[in-house]
N, C-alpha and C positions, 0 to 999 in steps of 0.2 A: 402734567406739567408741560407747558409749551414754550418753545424758544424761537426767537427771531435772531438769526445770526447775520452779521455784516462782516464780510471778509474783505481785507484791503485789496487783495489781488486774486488772480485765478488759481495760483498754486495752493493757497490756503483752503479754498473750497474742496479741492481734490484730497488734500491731506486730512483735513478735519472731518470730512464726511466718512472717510475710512476709519479714523480714530473713534468717531461717535458710534459707529456700528459695533465696536468692541466695548467701549466704555459705557454706553447707554443703549444697549440693543433693543430696548423697548420703545425707543423713539422712532417715529416714522416720518419721512420727509413728505411734505405736501408741495404741490406745484404753484400754489397761489397763496398769498398771505391771508386771504379771507376764508380759506377752507380748513383752518385748524379746528380741531375739536378737543382731543385729549391725547397727551403724549406725542405731540407732533413738533416738527421744526420746519421752519422756512428760512431760506437764506438768499441774500443778495451779495454779489461780489462786483468789484469794480477794478479799475486799473491803478490802484495805489492812492497815495496821499496827493492832494487834498480831497479827491473824489469820495473816499470812504466816509468822510465827515458829512458830506452832502447826503450820501446814501443813508447814513445813520439818522440824520434829521428827517429825511423822508420816511424812514421806518417808524419814527416817533409819531408821525402823522397817521400812518397806516395802523399802528397799534391802538391809537386812540379811536380810530374808526371801527376796529374789531378788537375790543378789549378782552381777548382771550389768552393773552400772552403773560407769562410769568417773568420772563427775562428777555431783554435785548442785550446781545453780546456782540461787541465790536472787537475784532482781532486785527491788530496792526503791528508792524515792525517798529522796534525801538529806533532804528536807524542809528544815528550817532548820539542819541540822547539817553539819559538815564531813564529808568522805568518811571520814576515820579515826574520827571520833566515831560515825558511823552504822554502820560495820563493827563497832566495839566493841559498840555497842548490839545489833546483830544476833547476834553470837556469844553475848553474855550472855543475851539473851532466848531463843535456841534452847536453850542449856544449861538455862535455867530450865524450859522446856517439856519437856525430856527427863527431868526428875525423875519417878521412879516409873514409867518406861517400861522395857521389857526391855532395849533396846539404847541405850547412852549415847553411842556413837560410830559412825561409818561403818566399813564394812569397810576393811581396810588398803589395798586397791587402788582405793578410791573417794575422790575428793577433793572437798571443799566449796569452792566459789567464791562469793563474794558480789559482785555487780555493783551498785554504787551509781549511781543515775541522778541525776547532778548537772547537769541540762540547763538549769535556771533556778533561781530562788529557792525554788520549792516542789516541783513534781512534773512528771512527763512530760506530763500532760494540759494543764498550764498552758503548756508549751512549744508544744504543738500549737495551742492556742487563740491564742497570741500570734504564731505564725508565719504571716505573710500569704501565703506560698507554698503553704500547705496549705489555707487557708480564705479564700475570697473574701468580702469584707465583706458584700455584699448582691447575690448573683448574679441576683436577679429584677429589679433596678432598674438599667437601663443609664445613668441620669443621674448616678450617684455614681461 
Protein backbone atom coordinates (compact mmCIF):
# COMPACT_ATOMS: atom_id res chain seq x y z
CA UNK A 1 0.00 0.00 0.00
CA UNK A 2 1.35 3.45 -0.94
CA UNK A 3 0.45 6.82 0.58
CA UNK A 4 0.91 10.36 -0.63
CA UNK A 5 0.65 12.69 2.37
CA UNK A 6 0.07 16.43 2.19
CA UNK A 7 0.75 18.23 5.46
CA UNK A 8 -0.56 21.73 6.03
CA UNK A 9 2.61 22.92 7.72
CA UNK A 10 6.09 21.94 8.81
CA UNK A 11 5.12 20.70 12.30
CA UNK A 12 2.79 18.03 10.94
CA UNK A 13 5.55 16.47 8.87
CA UNK A 14 7.73 16.06 11.96
CA UNK A 15 4.95 14.67 14.15
CA UNK A 16 3.24 12.36 11.68
CA UNK A 17 6.47 10.85 10.37
CA UNK A 18 7.30 9.81 13.95
CA UNK A 19 3.79 8.45 14.50
CA UNK A 20 3.90 6.57 11.20
CA UNK A 21 7.08 4.79 12.24
CA UNK A 22 5.15 3.39 15.20
CA UNK A 23 1.69 2.87 13.68
CA UNK A 24 2.79 1.55 10.27
CA UNK A 25 6.42 0.46 10.68
CA UNK A 26 6.38 -1.41 7.37
CA UNK A 27 6.05 1.87 5.42
CA UNK A 28 9.21 3.37 3.99
CA UNK A 29 9.60 7.00 3.00
CA UNK A 30 10.72 7.78 -0.55
CA UNK A 31 12.39 11.01 -1.68
CA UNK A 32 10.43 11.50 -4.88
CA UNK A 33 6.78 10.88 -5.73
CA UNK A 34 7.72 8.76 -8.76
CA UNK A 35 9.89 6.26 -6.86
CA UNK A 36 7.13 4.46 -4.95
CA UNK A 37 6.89 0.71 -5.35
CA UNK A 38 5.29 -1.13 -2.43
CA UNK A 39 4.59 -0.02 1.15
CA UNK A 40 6.01 3.43 0.55
CA UNK A 41 4.97 6.94 1.39
CA UNK A 42 5.85 10.31 -0.02
CA UNK A 43 4.96 13.63 1.51
CA UNK A 44 4.79 17.32 0.74
CA UNK A 45 4.28 20.06 3.28
CA UNK A 46 3.71 23.74 2.93
CA UNK A 47 3.12 26.76 5.05
CA UNK A 48 -0.55 26.40 5.90
CA UNK A 49 -3.84 27.23 4.32
CA UNK A 50 -4.54 27.94 1.45
CA UNK A 51 -1.23 26.55 0.10
CA UNK A 52 -1.98 23.00 1.25
CA UNK A 53 -4.97 22.89 -1.13
CA UNK A 54 -2.75 23.85 -4.05
CA UNK A 55 -0.26 21.17 -2.98
CA UNK A 56 -3.08 18.59 -2.80
CA UNK A 57 -4.24 19.53 -6.32
CA UNK A 58 -0.67 19.15 -7.57
CA UNK A 59 -0.47 15.78 -5.80
CA UNK A 60 -3.52 14.66 -7.79
CA UNK A 61 -1.61 15.48 -10.97
CA UNK A 62 1.44 13.53 -9.82
CA UNK A 63 -0.60 10.53 -8.68
CA UNK A 64 -2.21 10.39 -12.12
CA UNK A 65 1.27 10.43 -13.69
CA UNK A 66 2.42 7.60 -11.39
CA UNK A 67 -0.74 5.62 -10.55
CA UNK A 68 0.84 3.51 -7.79
CA UNK A 69 -0.80 5.25 -4.84
CA UNK A 70 -3.67 3.87 -2.81
CA UNK A 71 -4.32 6.99 -0.74
CA UNK A 72 -3.83 10.72 -0.93
CA UNK A 73 -4.13 12.04 2.63
CA UNK A 74 -4.39 15.74 3.46
CA UNK A 75 -3.78 16.78 7.08
CA UNK A 76 -5.10 20.21 7.99
CA UNK A 77 -6.06 22.11 11.12
CA UNK A 78 -9.72 22.77 11.84
CA UNK A 79 -8.88 26.33 12.83
CA UNK A 80 -12.14 27.78 14.08
CA UNK A 81 -14.37 25.58 11.92
CA UNK A 82 -16.16 22.35 12.71
CA UNK A 83 -14.73 19.18 11.23
CA UNK A 84 -17.50 18.96 8.62
CA UNK A 85 -17.09 22.65 7.67
CA UNK A 86 -13.33 22.23 7.28
CA UNK A 87 -13.73 19.07 5.16
CA UNK A 88 -16.21 20.86 2.93
CA UNK A 89 -13.79 23.79 2.61
CA UNK A 90 -10.94 21.42 1.74
CA UNK A 91 -12.89 19.62 -0.98
CA UNK A 92 -14.08 22.94 -2.43
CA UNK A 93 -10.62 24.53 -2.44
CA UNK A 94 -8.93 21.47 -3.93
CA UNK A 95 -11.56 21.40 -6.67
CA UNK A 96 -10.94 25.11 -7.31
CA UNK A 97 -7.18 24.47 -7.56
CA UNK A 98 -7.81 21.67 -10.07
CA UNK A 99 -9.33 24.06 -12.60
CA UNK A 100 -7.27 24.19 -15.79
CA UNK A 101 -5.21 21.15 -14.72
CA UNK A 102 -4.98 18.04 -16.94
CA UNK A 103 -6.39 15.69 -14.26
CA UNK A 104 -9.52 16.66 -12.35
CA UNK A 105 -9.79 13.54 -10.18
CA UNK A 106 -7.65 10.80 -8.69
CA UNK A 107 -7.30 7.44 -10.43
CA UNK A 108 -10.14 5.08 -9.62
CA UNK A 109 -8.06 2.94 -7.24
CA UNK A 110 -6.74 5.89 -5.20
CA UNK A 111 -8.77 7.45 -2.44
CA UNK A 112 -8.63 10.98 -0.97
CA UNK A 113 -8.79 11.16 2.81
CA UNK A 114 -8.86 14.46 4.67
CA UNK A 115 -7.74 14.35 8.29
CA UNK A 116 -8.93 17.37 10.25
CA UNK A 117 -6.77 18.13 13.27
CA UNK A 118 -9.27 19.35 15.85
CA UNK A 119 -6.96 19.06 18.83
CA UNK A 120 -7.75 22.45 20.32
CA UNK A 121 -9.37 25.68 19.29
CA UNK A 122 -6.88 26.67 16.61
CA UNK A 123 -4.08 24.36 15.44
CA UNK A 124 -1.82 21.44 16.32
CA UNK A 125 1.03 23.79 17.27
CA UNK A 126 -1.19 25.43 19.89
CA UNK A 127 -1.89 22.00 21.37
CA UNK A 128 1.83 21.28 21.67
CA UNK A 129 2.53 24.65 23.27
CA UNK A 130 -0.31 24.19 25.75
CA UNK A 131 0.55 20.61 26.68
CA UNK A 132 2.77 20.74 29.75
CA UNK A 133 3.82 17.13 29.25
CA UNK A 134 5.62 18.14 26.05
CA UNK A 135 7.20 21.39 27.16
CA UNK A 136 8.64 22.16 30.56
CA UNK A 137 7.85 25.72 31.51
CA UNK A 138 11.38 26.87 32.29
CA UNK A 139 13.87 23.97 32.27
CA UNK A 140 16.89 26.16 33.16
CA UNK A 141 15.41 27.39 36.43
CA UNK A 142 14.90 24.77 39.17
CA UNK A 143 13.12 27.24 41.49
CA UNK A 144 9.92 27.37 39.46
